[in-house]
C-alpha positions, 0 to 999 in steps of 0.5 A: 560719694566715696568718703575718702575722695575729694569732690569736684563740680564740673560745669560746662554746657557742652556734654562732650567736655563734661564727658572728657573731664569726668573721664580724666578725673573720676578715678581720683575724685568724686564728680558732680556735673552741671550744664549751666550757671544756675544749676552750678550754684544750686549743686554747689550749695547742696554738695559743697564740692572741694573744687569747681571747674567752671566753663567761661562761655555758657549761654544765659549766665556765663562763667564770670557771672556764675563766679560772681554769684558764687563769691556772693553766696555765704556757704560756697564763697570760699570754694576755689574755682578753676576756669575752663576756657578756650580764651587766651587773651590777657584781658580774659585772664585778668578778668578771671583773676580779678574775680578770684579764679584760682587757676585756668585749664585751657581747651583742648584738654591735656589730661596731664595738665588737667590732673596737675592743675586740679591736684595742685588746688586740692593740695592747697585746700588740704593744707589750708584745712590743716592750718585751720584745724590746728588753729582751732585745737588746743595743742596740749589737751587736744580740746577745742580752743577758745576761738573754736568755742566762740564759733560753736557757741554762736551756732548753738545760740542761734539754734536755741533762739530758733527752737526756743530751747535752753542752753547751759554753760559751765565754766570751771577752774582747777583749784590752786593750780599754781601750787601744782606747777610750783611744787612739781614743775610745769611738765607735771602741771601739763599732765594734770591738765591733760588728765582733767580734760579727759575726765571732763569729757568722760563725765558728759553724757551726749556726743553733742556736749562741747568741752573746750579749753578756755585758757590756762587752767580754765575749761568751758562746757557748753550744753545745748537743750539742757535746763539749769537743773540738768546743767547743775547735775552734770557740773556736780558729777564733774566736781565729784569725779575730779575730786575722787580721781588720782592723777598718775604723773612721772616718777610715781608722783600722784596728784589730786586736784579739785575744781570750782564751777560756775553754771548758768542757763538761758532760753535765749531770745533775739535780744539776749546777750552772749557776753552776759551769758558768759559773764554769768557763768564766770561770776558763778565760778568766781563765787565758787572760788571765793566761798572755799573752792571745790564747789558748784554755784549757779548764776542767772 
């Protein structure tokens, strides 16, 4: 499948219909095909198409049943479905809409109508994905935001439980950041946050290490398959890198900052608490700030 093309799964028990729709759409989209409902569900799971074109009248499992199963299946339930149909009664359309069909394409096929209806759905999908992406990214630093972090942590947590490996968390805060805003203004404060976010990412060793803006001047770093010792080492590298860095701001202003870091690490089991895991890192951060700042403190 070409990386720059959206993908379609066309489901129809008539080979001639598959051939016609493939001919109409293949120049703009990557095409997968299936000839029955069961095959369609399996291919949807495997290929995760952007859009499914689903015939209503099929033997054994018709389009309505197939769509019902798709909507029950977690990793494919949000793929929009356009019904392919020769049926034109209000009852048939009502039934499809009740099952959350996105649209209808009627037989015999009009190439222009087929292209327009598919194009409209792909546009909607693209817009929704853009909105979703923006809702997960912190606009100032371009780092994942807290919502994104929460979702990512759940995934990494389940994997750590399954594979019986350690997962480590760093929670850090810029020391006396309010003083920077008060002295230099919020615009310079934003420049500092952007510079620190870049520095934190450069301090990490692996592509899978995950940095997010927790909120305000706080950041979190999630390290999968990392021991307490490894996490403490990375935290100390970050602390030293930030302490040594001079941030160039507007009008020739140079600002130096330090950070305080709380660290925790755990090989979670099924009954382990994510909230406690986060709280332990937060407690470490609080202790680092209370004991003089510019420190790394571990809490289990």
